[in-house]
All heavy atoms as an XYZ file, in Angstrom:
1039
protein
N     167.255     74.590     60.830
C     166.628     73.647     61.726
C     165.172     73.459     61.294
O     164.485     74.424     60.973
C     166.702     74.221     63.150
C     165.912     73.476     64.167
S     165.914     74.170     65.856
C     167.588     74.526     66.184
N     164.724     72.257     61.298
C     163.344     71.945     60.926
C     162.413     72.251     62.098
O     162.828     72.301     63.246
C     163.225     70.483     60.524
C     164.046     70.143     59.291
C     163.534     68.872     58.665
C     164.360     68.512     57.456
N     163.996     69.232     56.270
N     161.137     72.473     61.772
C     160.148     72.821     62.798
C     160.078     71.783     63.909
O     159.995     72.140     65.085
C     158.762     72.971     62.181
C     158.591     74.226     61.384
C     157.190     74.280     60.813
N     157.059     75.410     59.945
C     156.022     76.235     59.945
N     155.020     76.025     60.754
N     155.987     77.264     59.128
N     160.097     70.522     63.532
C     159.979     69.455     64.531
C     161.155     69.522     65.505
O     160.967     69.408     66.721
C     159.933     68.093     63.836
C     159.741     66.941     64.792
C     159.629     65.617     64.064
C     159.454     64.502     65.076
N     159.391     63.200     64.441
N     162.354     69.723     64.990
C     163.542     69.818     65.836
C     163.469     71.062     66.726
O     163.801     71.008     67.911
C     164.795     69.876     64.951
C     166.088     69.891     65.727
C     167.304     69.993     64.812
O     167.152     70.027     63.573
O     168.419     70.058     65.365
N     163.014     72.169     66.160
C     162.860     73.398     66.936
C     161.872     73.180     68.077
O     162.126     73.558     69.225
C     162.393     74.539     66.030
C     162.140     75.822     66.764
C     163.189     76.635     67.165
C     160.841     76.212     67.062
C     162.960     77.815     67.842
C     160.601     77.390     67.739
C     161.665     78.191     68.137
N     160.745     72.556     67.762
C     159.720     72.286     68.765
C     160.282     71.412     69.883
O     160.070     71.690     71.071
C     158.511     71.608     68.120
C     157.416     71.233     69.085
C     156.274     70.525     68.368
C     155.241     70.019     69.343
N     154.150     69.291     68.659
N     160.998     70.371     69.528
C     161.575     69.466     70.532
C     162.546     70.209     71.449
O     162.509     70.045     72.668
C     162.267     68.286     69.852
C     161.300     67.308     69.203
C     161.981     66.275     68.317
O     163.238     66.303     68.179
O     161.266     65.429     67.759
N     163.413     71.041     70.873
C     164.380     71.794     71.673
C     163.680     72.810     72.577
O     164.070     72.992     73.727
C     165.403     72.495     70.771
C     166.402     71.543     70.168
C     167.444     72.285     69.371
C     168.471     71.294     68.837
N     169.655     71.975     68.321
N     162.666     73.457     72.038
C     161.926     74.428     72.838
C     161.221     73.736     74.000
O     161.282     74.204     75.142
C     160.914     75.179     71.969
C     160.054     76.210     72.670
C     160.911     77.305     73.302
C     159.048     76.816     71.704
N     160.581     72.616     73.734
C     159.885     71.879     74.792
C     160.862     71.386     75.853
O     160.539     71.381     77.044
C     159.077     70.723     74.211
C     157.761     71.136     73.591
C     157.479     72.459     73.255
C     156.796     70.188     73.324
C     156.273     72.828     72.681
C     155.578     70.540     72.749
C     155.315     71.858     72.433
N     162.061     70.966     75.443
C     163.066     70.560     76.424
C     163.462     71.728     77.317
O     163.603     71.572     78.536
C     164.304     69.987     75.722
C     164.178     68.573     75.165
C     165.422     68.205     74.347
C     163.975     67.568     76.290
N     163.605     72.882     76.722
C     163.929     74.075     77.512
C     162.783     74.410     78.466
O     163.014     74.762     79.631
C     164.222     75.261     76.598
N     161.557     74.272     78.009
C     160.402     74.566     78.848
C     160.232     73.555     79.989
O     159.621     73.877     81.011
C     159.126     74.628     78.005
C     159.051     75.782     77.010
C     157.832     75.626     76.108
C     159.044     77.115     77.717
N     160.775     72.365     79.826
C     160.695     71.345     80.875
C     161.680     71.592     82.017
O     161.554     71.000     83.078
C     160.950     69.948     80.291
C     159.755     69.415     79.522
O     158.629     69.900     79.759
O     159.949     68.526     78.672
N     162.650     72.480     81.801
C     163.643     72.769     82.838
C     162.991     73.504     84.011
O     162.068     74.291     83.837
C     164.772     73.639     82.273
C     165.614     72.955     81.224
C     166.471     71.838     81.788
O     166.963     71.978     82.927
O     166.640     70.829     81.085
N     163.501     73.229     85.220
C     163.038     73.957     86.405
C     163.623     75.364     86.387
O     164.753     75.583     85.939
C     163.482     73.243     87.684
C     162.701     71.962     87.925
O     161.554     71.863     87.456
O     163.249     71.060     88.588
N     162.853     76.320     86.898
C     163.300     77.703     86.973
C     163.171     78.165     88.416
O     162.063     78.408     88.895
C     162.464     78.621     86.049
C     162.937     80.064     86.152
C     162.504     78.130     84.617
N     164.297     78.246     89.111
C     164.351     78.766     90.482
C     163.195     78.333     91.369
O     162.671     79.128     92.148
C     164.423     80.293     90.472
C     165.695     80.810     89.844
O     166.716     80.107     89.923
O     165.662     81.920     89.268
N     162.738     77.117     91.219
C     161.702     76.582     92.087
C     160.321     77.196     91.917
O     159.480     77.064     92.802
N     160.073     77.866     90.805
C     158.738     78.442     90.602
C     157.791     77.356     90.098
O     158.214     76.345     89.532
C     158.759     79.654     89.645
C     159.186     79.267     88.233
C     159.636     80.765     90.190
C     159.095     80.403     87.213
N     156.505     77.584     90.293
C     155.504     76.603     89.878
C     155.375     76.573     88.356
O     155.858     77.467     87.657
C     154.146     76.953     90.494
O     153.606     78.112     89.882
N     154.676     75.565     87.881
C     154.435     75.442     86.436
C     153.690     76.675     85.920
O     154.051     77.231     84.886
C     153.636     74.164     86.139
C     153.226     74.056     84.693
C     154.131     73.603     83.738
C     151.950     74.429     84.280
C     153.771     73.519     82.398
C     151.585     74.353     82.945
C     152.496     73.897     82.009
O     152.130     73.821     80.689
N     152.644     77.073     86.624
C     151.865     78.229     86.181
C     152.716     79.497     86.154
O     152.620     80.292     85.213
C     150.644     78.448     87.077
C     149.574     77.375     86.874
O     149.520     76.795     85.767
O     148.805     77.135     87.812
N     153.546     79.697     87.155
C     154.433     80.854     87.186
C     155.431     80.809     86.031
O     155.740     81.830     85.418
C     155.184     80.926     88.524
C     154.282     81.247     89.705
C     154.978     81.045     91.038
O     155.783     80.087     91.166
O     154.712     81.843     91.950
N     155.911     79.599     85.729
C     156.855     79.448     84.619
C     156.182     79.780     83.290
O     156.770     80.445     82.441
C     157.426     78.033     84.591
C     158.466     77.826     83.498
C     159.229     76.525     83.602
C     158.365     75.325     83.521
N     159.121     74.059     83.432
N     154.935     79.364     83.109
C     154.231     79.664     81.868
C     153.985     81.172     81.739
O     154.079     81.729     80.646
C     152.904     78.902     81.783
C     153.079     77.392     81.591
S     154.021     76.972     80.103
C     155.640     76.622     80.763
N     153.697     81.837     82.851
C     153.535     83.297     82.816
C     154.864     83.958     82.453
O     154.898     84.926     81.687
C     153.014     83.812     84.161
C     151.559     83.449     84.377
S     150.829     83.808     86.003
C     151.680     85.208     86.590
N     155.967     83.432     82.990
C     157.292     83.946     82.661
C     157.592     83.752     81.177
O     158.059     84.673     80.498
C     158.362     83.254     83.518
C     159.814     83.575     83.177
C     160.107     85.056     83.414
C     160.753     82.690     83.979
N     157.317     82.565     80.658
C     157.553     82.270     79.243
C     156.751     83.232     78.369
O     157.277     83.796     77.405
C     157.189     80.803     78.913
C     157.128     80.561     77.413
C     158.177     79.857     79.580
N     155.507     83.431     78.732
C     154.654     84.336     77.954
C     155.223     85.754     77.965
O     155.318     86.397     76.916
C     153.235     84.319     78.515
C     152.282     85.138     77.731
N     151.790     84.755     76.516
C     151.747     86.348     77.980
C     150.998     85.685     76.045
N     150.950     86.671     76.924
N     155.616     86.250     79.125
C     156.159     87.609     79.186
C     157.487     87.710     78.444
O     157.782     88.733     77.819
C     156.311     88.079     80.636
O     157.316     87.364     81.303
N     158.286     86.647     78.463
C     159.549     86.652     77.725
C     159.323     86.651     76.214
O     160.070     87.298     75.472
C     160.426     85.465     78.138
C     160.997     85.522     79.549
C     161.708     84.211     79.893
C     161.921     86.706     79.718
N     158.288     85.955     75.753
C     157.969     85.967     74.327
C     157.536     87.363     73.876
O     157.949     87.827     72.808
C     156.870     84.950     74.002
C     157.303     83.495     73.977
C     156.085     82.579     73.811
C     158.313     83.235     72.876
N     156.738     88.028     74.687
C     156.325     89.395     74.375
C     157.544     90.308     74.336
O     157.712     91.110     73.412
C     155.274     89.897     75.393
C     155.041     91.392     75.248
C     153.964     89.130     75.233
N     158.422     90.170     75.326
C     159.648     90.968     75.378
C     160.531     90.697     74.154
O     161.081     91.619     73.555
C     160.420     90.653     76.655
C     161.679     91.441     76.844
C     162.413     91.056     78.128
O     161.756     90.640     79.099
O     163.645     91.159     78.131
N     160.638     89.427     73.770
C     161.446     89.060     72.605
C     160.897     89.719     71.340
O     161.647     90.279     70.544
C     161.504     87.540     72.449
C     162.342     87.110     71.277
C     163.723     86.972     71.403
C     161.772     86.854     70.032
C     164.511     86.591     70.321
C     162.551     86.478     68.948
C     163.916     86.350     69.102
O     164.677     85.987     68.024
N     159.574     89.643     71.163
C     158.974     90.261     69.974
C     159.194     91.765     69.964
O     159.481     92.358     68.923
C     157.473     89.967     69.923
C     157.153     88.653     69.264
C     155.720     88.582     68.802
O     155.395     89.182     67.755
O     154.932     87.926     69.491
N     159.050     92.389     71.126
C     159.237     93.838     71.232
C     160.669     94.225     70.865
O     160.889     95.182     70.130
C     158.912     94.278     72.656
C     159.053     95.736     72.906
C     158.732     96.067     74.363
C     159.075     97.504     74.681
N     158.882     97.823     76.090
N     161.636     93.474     71.355
C     163.043     93.787     71.122
C     163.538     93.411     69.735
O     164.607     93.849     69.323
C     163.909     93.110     72.189
C     163.725     93.702     73.571
C     164.560     93.014     74.630
O     165.388     92.138     74.284
O     164.375     93.347     75.810
N     162.776     92.600     69.012
C     163.183     92.153     67.685
C     162.227     92.634     66.599
O     161.996     91.946     65.605
C     163.301     90.625     67.659
C     164.483     90.144     68.454
O     165.606     90.157     67.969
N     164.244     89.761     69.700
N     161.726     93.825     66.785
C     160.766     94.403     65.857
C     161.290     94.466     64.422
O     160.540     94.309     63.464
C     160.403     95.806     66.352
C     159.332     96.478     65.561
C     158.892     97.754     66.233
O     158.047     97.680     67.127
O     159.404     98.815     65.847
N     162.591     94.678     64.276
C     163.172     94.816     62.939
C     163.094     93.518     62.134
O     163.281     93.535     60.918
C     164.633     95.294     63.025
C     165.619     94.262     63.514
C     165.627     94.017     65.025
O     164.974     94.758     65.763
O     166.293     93.054     65.456
N     162.773     92.409     62.782
C     162.695     91.120     62.082
C     161.320     90.863     61.478
O     161.159     89.915     60.721
C     163.052     89.984     63.043
C     164.488     90.028     63.510
C     164.790     88.897     64.459
C     166.231     88.979     64.952
N     166.535     87.910     65.912
N     160.346     91.684     61.809
C     159.004     91.454     61.269
C     158.609     92.582     60.328
O     159.276     93.597     60.232
C     157.981     91.265     62.382
C     157.762     92.441     63.259
C     156.623     92.211     64.251
N     156.502     93.352     65.108
C     155.958     94.505     64.743
N     155.466     94.642     63.539
N     155.911     95.524     65.569
N     157.500     92.384     59.658
C     157.001     93.339     58.675
C     156.451     94.578     59.375
O     155.508     94.483     60.161
C     155.908     92.663     57.842
C     155.355     93.546     56.741
O     155.821     94.694     56.583
O     154.446     93.073     56.036
N     157.049     95.735     59.097
C     156.555     97.011     59.628
C     156.330     97.986     58.467
O     156.631     99.170     58.578
C     157.545     97.611     60.654
O     158.828     97.751     60.030
C     157.666     96.762     61.897
N     155.787     97.462     57.386
C     155.635     98.263     56.171
C     154.690     99.453     56.328
O     154.750    100.390     55.536
C     155.157     97.399     54.987
O     153.967     96.697     55.368
C     156.216     96.394     54.568
N     153.824     99.441     57.325
C     152.905    100.559     57.524
C     153.435    101.592     58.514
O     152.751    102.573     58.814
C     151.539    100.062     58.000
C     150.800     99.332     56.904
O     150.988     99.608     55.728
N     149.965     98.382     57.286
N     154.647    101.365     59.005
C     155.249    102.294     59.964
C     155.329    103.681     59.334
O     155.814    103.841     58.221
C     156.651    101.799     60.333
C     157.196    102.336     61.612
C     158.490    101.613     61.947
C     158.949    101.989     63.337
N     160.144    101.250     63.724
N     154.799    104.686     60.037
C     154.827    106.051     59.534
C     153.637    106.434     58.672
O     153.469    107.598     58.330
N     152.798    105.470     58.314
C     151.605    105.753     57.509
C     150.488    106.293     58.403
O     150.503    106.103     59.613
C     151.130    104.479     56.794
C     152.128    103.891     55.825
C     152.387    104.778     54.620
O     151.439    105.413     54.132
O     153.548    104.837     54.177
N     149.504    106.925     57.793
C     148.360    107.460     58.539
C     147.521    106.315     59.098
O     147.431    105.251     58.505
C     147.498    108.339     57.647
C     148.167    109.649     57.278
C     147.159    110.586     56.646
C     147.813    111.886     56.270
N     147.985    112.795     57.372
N     146.905    106.588     60.236
C     146.009    105.634     60.888
C     144.564    105.964     60.515
O     144.218    107.128     60.367
C     146.153    105.737     62.400
C     147.421    105.187     62.943
C     148.605    105.839     63.077
C     147.628    103.876     63.433
N     149.543    105.017     63.628
C     148.968    103.791     63.866
C     146.831    102.747     63.562
C     149.513    102.639     64.408
C     147.383    101.599     64.109
C     148.704    101.544     64.515
N     143.740    104.939     60.428
C     142.306    105.173     60.252
C     141.660    105.210     61.635
O     142.198    104.651     62.606
C     141.635    104.059     59.419
O     141.679    102.830     60.154
C     142.317    103.890     58.064
N     140.497    105.840     61.720
C     139.761    105.863     62.984
C     139.398    104.443     63.420
O     139.414    104.131     64.606
C     138.496    106.711     62.855
C     138.778    108.197     62.780
O     139.964    108.604     62.888
O     137.809    108.970     62.609
N     139.085    103.587     62.462
C     138.703    102.207     62.781
C     139.866    101.449     63.432
O     139.670    100.689     64.386
C     138.223    101.469     61.527
C     136.904    101.967     60.968
C     137.008    103.309     60.235
O     138.114    103.661     59.742
O     135.997    104.019     60.170
N     141.073    101.649     62.907
C     142.243    100.996     63.498
C     142.452    101.481     64.934
O     142.721    100.682     65.834
C     143.496    101.288     62.666
C     143.517    100.598     61.324
C     144.637    101.083     60.417
O     145.040    102.270     60.499
O     145.113    100.257     59.608
N     142.316    102.784     65.133
C     142.488    103.333     66.478
C     141.420    102.803     67.429
O     141.711    102.492     68.590
C     142.453    104.864     66.435
C     143.602    105.529     65.689
C     143.392    107.035     65.608
C     144.944    105.207     66.329
N     140.193    102.669     66.954
C     139.112    102.120     67.791
C     139.425    100.695     68.214
O     139.221    100.323     69.368
C     137.775    102.157     67.049
C     137.161    103.524     67.001
C     135.857    103.509     66.218
C     135.346    104.924     66.032
N     134.139    104.989     65.223
N     139.904     99.894     67.280
C     140.244     98.497     67.594
C     141.280     98.456     68.713
O     141.151     97.695     69.667
C     140.756     97.761     66.334
C     139.604     97.549     65.355
C     141.422     96.436     66.696
C     140.046     97.107     63.970
N     142.298     99.285     68.597
C     143.361     99.315     69.604
C     142.831     99.810     70.940
O     143.037     99.181     71.983
C     144.539    100.197     69.128
C     145.221     99.538     67.930
C     145.527    100.457     70.259
C     146.171    100.440     67.179
N     142.124    100.927     70.914
C     141.697    101.563     72.168
C     140.586    100.808     72.890
O     140.353    101.052     74.079
C     141.279    103.009     71.898
C     142.423    103.938     71.514
C     141.895    105.308     71.119
C     143.431    104.046     72.648
N     139.934     99.891     72.216
C     138.902     99.099     72.878
C     139.498     97.902     73.620
O     138.774     97.148     74.267
C     137.835     98.681     71.884
C     137.030     99.888     71.400
S     135.726     99.488     70.260
C     134.494     98.870     71.386
N     140.802     97.748     73.540
C     141.494     96.664     74.224
C     142.381     97.254     75.326
O     142.709     98.437     75.294
C     142.347     95.896     73.217
C     142.365     94.399     73.475
O     142.010     93.975     74.597
O     142.732     93.654     72.560
N     142.760     96.446     76.271
C     143.574     96.904     77.401
C     144.969     97.338     76.945
O     145.546     96.731     76.042
C     143.705     95.786     78.431
N     145.525     98.366     77.583
C     146.863     98.853     77.222
C     147.977     98.027     77.863
O     148.649     98.463     78.791
C     146.856    100.295     77.746
C     145.930    100.255     78.909
C     144.878     99.238     78.561
N     148.159     96.819     77.357
C     149.196     95.929     77.883
C     150.328     95.788     76.870
O     150.137     96.069     75.679
C     148.625     94.523     78.165
O     148.183     93.956     76.920
C     147.465     94.570     79.156
N     151.483     95.319     77.337
C     152.596     95.059     76.420
C     152.184     94.024     75.386
O     152.529     94.128     74.212
C     153.816     94.579     77.190
C     154.494     95.647     78.005
C     155.700     95.094     78.722
C     156.364     96.167     79.556
N     157.529     95.660     80.287
N     151.460     93.008     75.843
C     151.008     91.955     74.931
C     150.144     92.536     73.808
O     150.324     92.197     72.637
C     150.211     90.908     75.705
C     149.665     89.798     74.842
C     148.813     88.813     75.612
O     148.301     89.159     76.700
O     148.657     87.685     75.140
N     149.232     93.437     74.159
C     148.375     94.036     73.137
C     149.150     94.985     72.234
O     148.852     95.089     71.044
C     147.180     94.731     73.782
C     146.144     93.733     74.254
O     146.076     92.611     73.776
N     145.338     94.137     75.219
N     150.133     95.675     72.777
C     150.969     96.533     71.928
C     151.678     95.702     70.864
O     151.713     96.081     69.691
C     151.997     97.297     72.773
S     151.302     98.635     73.769
N     152.217     94.565     71.262
C     152.884     93.677     70.310
C     151.874     93.114     69.314
O     152.123     93.088     68.106
C     153.629     92.536     71.043
C     154.063     91.446     70.070
C     154.822     93.074     71.804
N     150.725     92.697     69.828
C     149.688     92.112     68.962
C     149.251     93.095     67.879
O     149.195     92.746     66.699
C     148.480     91.688     69.816
C     147.290     91.195     69.019
C     146.165     90.700     69.898
C     145.381     91.809     70.518
N     144.196     91.333     71.275
N     148.969     94.342     68.262
C     148.496     95.314     67.290
C     149.615     95.837     66.393
O     149.367     96.169     65.236
C     147.745     96.452     67.979
C     146.431     95.967     68.554
C     146.152     96.076     69.901
C     145.492     95.345     67.733
C     144.959     95.606     70.426
C     144.299     94.858     68.253
C     144.039     95.003     69.599
O     142.868     94.517     70.095
N     150.821     95.888     66.910
C     151.955     96.266     66.060
C     152.105     95.234     64.941
O     152.307     95.583     63.783
C     153.230     96.368     66.885
N     151.987     93.967     65.297
C     152.087     92.896     64.305
C     150.899     92.940     63.342
O     151.069     92.863     62.126
C     152.137     91.542     65.015
C     152.527     90.396     64.131
C     152.596     89.035     64.814
N     152.917     89.011     66.227
C     152.072     88.627     67.189
N     150.855     88.230     66.877
N     152.429     88.632     68.443
N     149.699     93.089     63.885
C     148.481     93.089     63.071
C     148.470     94.225     62.058
O     148.142     94.022     60.879
C     147.245     93.203     63.972
C     145.892     93.316     63.280
C     145.537     92.003     62.583
C     144.820     93.693     64.270
N     148.837     95.426     62.502
C     148.779     96.590     61.625
C     150.110     96.909     60.955
O     150.235     97.928     60.262
C     148.269     97.812     62.399
C     146.839     97.673     62.860
C     146.520     97.712     64.208
C     145.813     97.493     61.949
C     145.205     97.579     64.638
C     144.494     97.365     62.356
C     144.193     97.403     63.715
N     151.102     96.042     61.150
C     152.433     96.203     60.548
C     153.029     97.567     60.901
O     153.469     98.325     60.040
C     152.367     95.993     59.025
C     151.899     94.605     58.649
C     151.792     94.429     57.160
C     151.267     93.028     56.865
N     151.073     92.818     55.454
N     153.020     97.843     62.203
C     153.494     99.112     62.742
C     154.567     98.850     63.782
O     154.860     97.719     64.121
C     152.342     99.871     63.421
C     151.107    100.089     62.590
C     151.290    101.186     61.602
N     150.032    101.505     60.937
C     149.724    102.685     60.501
N     150.542    103.694     60.633
N     148.577    102.894     59.893
N     155.091     99.914     64.332
C     156.052     99.801     65.411
C     155.365     99.669     66.750
O     154.277    100.206     66.969
N     156.011     98.973     67.659
C     155.500     98.796     69.019
C     155.259    100.157     69.674
O     154.231    100.383     70.317
C     156.505     97.982     69.845
C     156.130     97.827     71.287
C     155.417     96.718     71.714
C     156.492     98.776     72.238
C     155.063     96.571     73.044
C     156.149     98.640     73.568
C     155.432     97.534     73.965
O     155.080     97.396     75.285
N     156.207    101.060     69.503
C     156.127    102.367     70.145
C     154.918    103.177     69.722
O     154.369    103.937     70.522
N     154.494    103.036     68.476
C     153.326    103.804     68.026
C     152.060    103.325     68.720
O     151.196    104.135     69.065
C     153.177    103.742     66.510
O     152.919    102.442     66.075
N     151.953    102.033     68.954
C     150.782    101.495     69.659
C     150.801    101.987     71.106
O     149.774    102.420     71.646
C     150.759     99.950     69.624
C     150.944     99.408     68.208
C     149.484     99.423     70.279
C     149.914     99.806     67.206
N     151.956    101.944     71.709
C     152.123    102.419     73.079
C     151.724    103.904     73.177
O     151.040    104.307     74.111
C     153.584    102.217     73.485
C     153.851    102.280     74.957
C     155.296    101.918     75.247
O     156.201    102.563     74.682
O     155.498    101.006     76.048
N     152.145    104.698     72.197
C     151.805    106.128     72.183
C     150.307    106.348     72.028
O     149.744    107.262     72.640
C     152.542    106.856     71.061
C     153.953    107.207     71.380
C     154.077    108.120     72.582
O     154.701    107.765     73.556
N     153.480    109.284     72.524
N     149.653    105.533     71.234
C     148.192    105.650     71.063
C     147.514    105.477     72.413
O     146.649    106.274     72.794
C     147.669    104.633     70.024
C     148.133    105.032     68.624
C     146.146    104.507     70.087
C     147.957    103.965     67.565
N     147.894    104.447     73.142
C     147.328    104.233     74.474
C     147.642    105.414     75.395
O     146.776    105.901     76.117
C     147.868    102.946     75.101
C     147.233    101.677     74.576
C     148.005    100.673     74.000
C     145.867    101.453     74.670
C     147.437     99.497     73.543
C     145.283    100.280     74.216
C     146.075     99.311     73.655
O     145.508     98.142     73.204
N     148.877    105.874     75.379
C     149.301    106.952     76.276
C     148.560    108.250     75.974
O     148.024    108.896     76.878
C     150.814    107.153     76.172
C     151.368    108.116     77.211
C     152.878    108.186     77.210
N     153.447    106.904     77.611
C     154.285    106.185     76.855
N     154.677    106.617     75.689
N     154.757    105.038     77.288
N     148.514    108.638     74.702
C     147.869    109.899     74.352
C     146.357    109.849     74.559
O     145.728    110.867     74.792
C     148.190    110.300     72.923
C     149.587    110.803     72.745
C     150.380    111.397     73.700
C     150.368    110.755     71.567
N     151.610    111.716     73.163
C     151.627    111.335     71.850
C     150.146    110.283     70.284
C     152.636    111.455     70.916
C     151.157    110.403     69.353
C     152.380    110.981     69.667
N     145.776    108.668     74.465
C     144.325    108.567     74.632
C     143.890    108.917     76.055
O     142.771    109.377     76.262
C     143.834    107.164     74.269
O     144.226    106.222     75.258
N     144.757    108.735     77.024
C     144.387    109.000     78.421
C     145.105    110.207     79.021
O     144.834    110.578     80.162
C     144.636    107.755     79.313
C     143.736    106.608     78.888
C     146.097    107.348     79.301
N     145.996    110.818     78.268
C     146.689    111.998     78.769
C     145.763    113.210     78.649
O     145.225    113.479     77.577
C     147.983    112.262     77.973
O     148.833    111.120     78.097
C     148.712    113.490     78.492
N     145.590    113.912     79.749
C     144.712    115.093     79.746
C     145.319    116.188     78.885
O     146.544    116.340     78.828
C     144.536    115.583     81.185
N     144.455    116.945     78.221
C     144.919    118.055     77.386
C     145.788    119.013     78.204
O     146.765    119.562     77.692
C     143.738    118.834     76.800
C     143.080    118.175     75.630
C     141.830    117.636     75.599
C     143.611    117.989     74.308
N     141.559    117.124     74.358
C     142.640    117.338     73.536
C     144.829    118.311     73.706
C     142.824    117.006     72.205
C     145.018    117.973     72.373
C     144.018    117.332     71.633
N     145.426    119.197     79.465
C     146.170    120.141     80.310
C     147.587    119.665     80.586
O     148.453    120.465     80.932
C     145.445    120.359     81.650
O     145.224    119.082     82.281
C     144.111    121.068     81.438
N     147.840    118.355     80.442
C     149.171    117.797     80.681
C     150.037    117.763     79.419
O     151.194    117.357     79.469
C     149.080    116.388     81.261
C     148.457    116.375     82.643
O     148.468    117.431     83.314
O     147.954    115.316     83.062
N     149.466    118.172     78.280
C     150.208    118.172     77.009
C     150.738    119.563     76.716
O     150.079    120.556     77.012
C     149.302    117.743     75.854
C     148.916    116.310     75.841
S     147.965    115.970     74.339
C     147.453    114.312     74.670
N     151.910    119.616     76.095
C     152.411    120.925     75.680
C     151.618    121.391     74.450
O     150.969    120.599     73.774
C     153.919    120.906     75.414
C     154.346    119.927     74.327
O     153.595    119.766     73.344
O     155.431    119.344     74.456
N     151.657    122.684     74.190
C     150.849    123.267     73.117
C     151.148    122.658     71.754
O     150.250    122.455     70.946
C     151.053    124.783     73.073
C     150.418    125.471     74.274
O     149.501    124.874     74.880
O     150.848    126.591     74.598
N     152.410    122.359     71.506
C     152.795    121.773     70.214
C     152.134    120.415     70.017
O     151.638    120.098     68.939
C     154.313    121.637     70.135
C     154.810    121.147     68.793
C     156.327    121.045     68.723
O     157.005    121.892     69.345
O     156.809    120.119     68.062
N     152.105    119.595     71.065
C     151.500    118.263     70.986
C     149.994    118.376     70.760
O     149.408    117.613     69.998
C     151.795    117.488     72.268
C     151.302    116.075     72.282
C     152.040    115.146     71.373
N     153.412    115.004     71.786
C     154.406    114.709     70.964
N     154.161    114.493     69.697
N     155.627    114.613     71.381
N     149.351    119.339     71.401
C     147.904    119.534     71.255
C     147.527    119.837     69.810
O     146.432    119.507     69.371
C     147.425    120.689     72.137
C     147.456    120.397     73.610
C     147.024    121.626     74.386
C     147.259    121.458     75.856
N     146.917    122.662     76.624
N     148.424    120.475     69.082
C     148.145    120.865     67.700
C     148.432    119.750     66.699
O     148.076    119.850     65.538
C     148.983    122.096     67.326
C     148.669    123.320     68.169
C     147.207    123.737     68.064
O     146.650    123.714     66.946
O     146.616    124.072     69.113
N     149.068    118.671     67.130
C     149.429    117.574     66.238
C     148.165    116.831     65.808
O     147.357    116.408     66.635
C     150.406    116.630     66.959
C     151.112    115.701     66.049
N     150.565    114.513     65.639
C     152.331    115.784     65.461
C     151.415    113.890     64.842
N     152.499    114.644     64.716
N     147.987    116.654     64.504
C     146.759    116.044     63.983
C     146.571    114.605     64.464
O     145.435    114.173     64.691
C     146.738    116.097     62.457
O     147.803    115.349     61.909
N     147.658    113.853     64.623
C     147.535    112.473     65.084
C     147.029    112.426     66.529
O     146.143    111.626     66.856
C     148.877    111.746     64.947
C     148.836    110.281     65.297
C     147.844    109.456     64.800
C     149.804    109.725     66.112
C     147.809    108.098     65.107
C     149.782    108.374     66.425
C     148.781    107.561     65.929
N     147.530    113.298     67.370
C     147.064    113.362     68.758
C     145.593    113.760     68.782
O     144.793    113.170     69.523
C     147.919    114.334     69.594
C     147.329    114.532     70.975
C     149.353    113.839     69.681
N     145.213    114.724     67.966
C     143.815    115.139     67.900
C     142.919    113.990     67.436
O     141.818    113.799     67.957
C     143.665    116.348     66.976
C     144.283    117.602     67.540
C     144.236    118.776     66.574
O     143.810    118.641     65.424
N     144.685    119.922     67.036
N     143.401    113.218     66.476
C     142.630    112.069     65.978
C     142.467    111.031     67.090
O     141.373    110.498     67.286
C     143.328    111.446     64.769
C     142.590    110.269     64.176
C     143.369    109.584     63.052
O     144.570    109.829     62.871
N     142.695    108.727     62.307
N     143.524    110.742     67.814
C     143.459    109.772     68.913
C     142.466    110.247     69.969
O     141.624    109.469     70.445
C     144.851    109.553     69.544
C     145.770    108.833     68.566
C     144.742    108.771     70.845
C     147.231    108.830     68.978
N     142.564    111.518     70.353
C     141.670    112.060     71.379
C     140.215    112.009     70.918
O     139.322    111.702     71.709
C     142.062    113.491     71.733
C     143.458    113.650     72.331
C     143.622    112.879     73.605
C     143.227    113.720     74.802
N     143.360    112.960     76.064
N     139.971    112.278     69.639
C     138.605    112.231     69.094
C     138.045    110.810     69.170
O     136.935    110.590     69.657
C     138.606    112.719     67.638
C     137.238    112.633     66.956
C     137.322    113.022     65.483
C     138.007    111.973     64.671
N     137.254    111.089     63.862
N     138.843    109.843     68.726
C     138.396    108.446     68.749
C     138.220    107.971     70.189
O     137.232    107.297     70.514
C     139.404    107.543     67.984
C     139.089    106.072     68.203
C     139.375    107.876     66.499
N     139.139    108.335     71.061
C     139.043    107.943     72.471
C     137.746    108.482     73.089
O     137.052    107.775     73.827
C     140.254    108.437     73.245
N     137.418    109.720     72.776
C     136.179    110.329     73.297
C     134.965    109.583     72.771
O     134.014    109.330     73.511
C     136.130    111.797     72.913
C     134.950    112.536     73.494
C     134.988    114.006     73.118
C     133.772    114.721     73.697
N     133.751    116.132     73.328
N     134.990    109.223     71.484
C     133.862    108.497     70.865
C     133.588    107.177     71.562
O     132.433    106.752     71.652
C     134.144    108.240     69.384
C     134.055    109.449     68.501
C     134.472    109.172     67.065
O     134.737    107.997     66.712
O     134.536    110.135     66.276
N     134.638    106.506     72.030
C     134.425    105.198     72.675
C     134.377    105.299     74.199
O     134.307    104.289     74.880
C     135.471    104.152     72.208
C     136.884    104.558     72.557
C     135.319    103.870     70.736
C     137.904    103.483     72.214
N     134.425    106.536     74.718
C     134.214    106.742     76.145
C     135.445    106.741     77.024
O     135.335    106.573     78.236
N     136.617    106.933     76.427
C     137.838    107.016     77.229
C     138.019    108.462     77.648
O     137.967    109.365     76.827
C     139.064    106.527     76.432
C     138.926    105.036     76.116
C     140.362    106.794     77.203
C     140.022    104.498     75.232
N     138.243    108.648     78.926
C     138.452    110.004     79.429
C     139.940    110.295     79.531
O     140.716    109.454     79.958
C     137.824    110.172     80.788
C     136.341    110.017     80.760
C     135.779    110.214     82.122
N     134.383    109.791     82.109
C     133.520    110.133     83.025
N     133.907    110.889     84.023
N     132.288    109.728     82.954
N     140.297    111.488     79.156
C     141.704    111.849     79.246
C     141.895    113.333     79.149
O     141.049    114.077     78.749
């Protein structure tokens, strides 16, 4: 299918009424569905850096933004990583040391996240 045809079909679908919700509500729904689609279809995009080491700069970029599904997808795409790794970065950055098991506390990646989080003022 050509781009123009795809665009026309997508716009026709977007013009349909959805259970009587307003236009703004429908656009919010469309946006959340696109994020969900990207999350569920991770295998279709480039994840060549999955499993590679993170730099402190990459972690700072992520942690300076809100921990939303949209941002998890955005940074997974940007850094060619998995959605789950971005989600874990956010989670570990705010998890208190006392709430982590001893094995997790010793993991170098968790220590790196906690160090970067502390540098930018995130408490956890």
